[in-house]
C-alpha positions as CSV (number, residue, x, y, z in Angstrom):
1,X,8.9,19.2,5.7
2,X,7.8,18.0,9.2
3,X,7.9,14.2,9.9
4,X,3.8,14.0,9.4
5,X,4.3,15.1,5.7
6,X,4.4,11.9,4.2
7,X,3.6,11.6,0.6
8,X,1.3,8.7,0.7
9,X,-1.8,9.1,3.2
10,X,-4.1,6.6,4.2
11,X,-6.3,8.3,1.9
12,X,-4.1,8.6,-0.8
13,X,-2.9,4.5,-0.6
14,X,-6.2,2.9,-1.4
15,X,-6.2,5.2,-5.3
16,X,-2.5,3.2,-5.4
17,X,-3.8,-0.3,-4.8
18,X,-6.9,0.4,-6.9
19,X,-4.7,1.4,-10.0
20,X,-2.1,-1.6,-9.0
21,X,-5.2,-4.1,-9.1
22,X,-6.7,-2.9,-12.3
23,X,-3.3,-3.0,-14.1
24,X,-3.2,-6.5,-13.3
25,X,-6.7,-7.5,-13.7
26,X,-8.8,-4.8,-15.7
27,X,-11.8,-6.8,-14.8
28,X,-11.6,-6.8,-11.2
29,X,-14.5,-5.0,-10.1
30,X,-13.3,-3.2,-6.9
31,X,-13.6,0.3,-5.4
32,X,-10.7,2.2,-3.0
33,X,-13.7,2.2,-0.4
34,X,-13.7,-1.4,-0.8
35,X,-10.0,-1.5,-0.4
36,X,-9.8,2.0,2.2
37,X,-12.0,-0.1,4.6
38,X,-9.2,-2.4,5.3
39,X,-6.3,-0.2,5.9
40,X,-5.1,-0.1,9.6
41,X,-3.1,2.6,10.7
42,X,-0.7,2.7,13.9
43,X,2.3,3.9,15.1
44,X,4.2,1.8,12.7
45,X,2.8,2.8,9.8
46,X,-0.2,1.4,7.6
47,X,-1.0,-1.8,7.4
48,X,-2.8,-3.4,4.6
49,X,-3.9,-7.2,5.5
50,X,-3.8,-8.6,2.0
51,X,-4.5,-12.2,3.0
52,X,-7.9,-10.5,4.8
53,X,-8.6,-8.5,1.3
54,X,-8.0,-11.6,-0.8
55,X,-10.3,-14.2,1.7
56,X,-13.2,-11.3,1.0
57,X,-12.3,-11.2,-2.8
58,X,-11.7,-14.8,-3.7
59,X,-8.1,-14.3,-4.7
60,X,-4.6,-15.9,-4.2
61,X,-3.2,-13.8,-1.1
62,X,0.5,-15.2,-2.0
63,X,0.1,-13.9,-5.7
64,X,-1.7,-10.8,-4.5
65,X,0.8,-9.7,-2.1
66,X,3.4,-10.2,-4.5
67,X,1.8,-8.0,-7.8
68,X,1.1,-5.0,-5.3
69,X,4.6,-4.9,-3.8
70,X,6.2,-5.3,-6.8
71,X,4.4,-2.4,-8.9
72,X,4.3,-0.3,-5.3
73,X,8.2,-0.4,-5.2
74,X,7.8,0.1,-9.3
75,X,6.4,3.3,-8.1
76,X,8.7,4.0,-5.3
77,X,11.8,3.7,-7.4
78,X,10.2,5.6,-10.2
79,X,8.5,8.8,-8.2
80,X,8.3,8.6,-4.8
81,X,12.2,7.7,-3.8
82,X,13.6,11.6,-2.8
83,X,10.2,12.5,-1.3
84,X,8.6,10.0,1.0
85,X,9.2,9.3,4.6
86,X,8.2,5.8,4.6
87,X,9.5,1.7,3.5
88,X,7.3,-1.0,1.8
89,X,7.8,-4.3,3.5
90,X,5.9,-7.4,3.7
91,X,5.5,-10.8,4.7
92,X,3.1,-13.5,3.9
93,X,0.1,-12.0,5.4
94,X,0.2,-8.2,4.7
95,X,2.2,-5.3,3.4
96,X,3.3,-2.6,5.5
97,X,4.3,1.2,4.6
98,X,6.7,1.5,7.8
99,X,6.8,5.4,8.8
100,X,10.8,6.5,8.8
101,X,11.2,9.2,11.3
102,X,12.7,12.6,9.6
103,X,14.5,15.1,11.4
104,X,12.9,19.1,10.8
105,X,15.3,21.0,8.9
């Protein structure tokens, strides 16, 4: 693998977040496209400004950040930990999927 072969891409991330949102609130009406328009990719990684997303959909941002973060960390521990090249970080406004530099083997 090269340092560009991330297990979670900006195109896959909306599906993962959508799954988490549907798990925590099955009646919540949202699509992956609704989530994707909030994702920002840069040299650090992929940013999901949950605070902005929560405002758009009239949700409590602190609660939402905690729920999404915890659920994605569970997924990380169960399925991604041995293959991923990013770490999941959060603050009061966003979740960051930070790239981890990998040496080519």
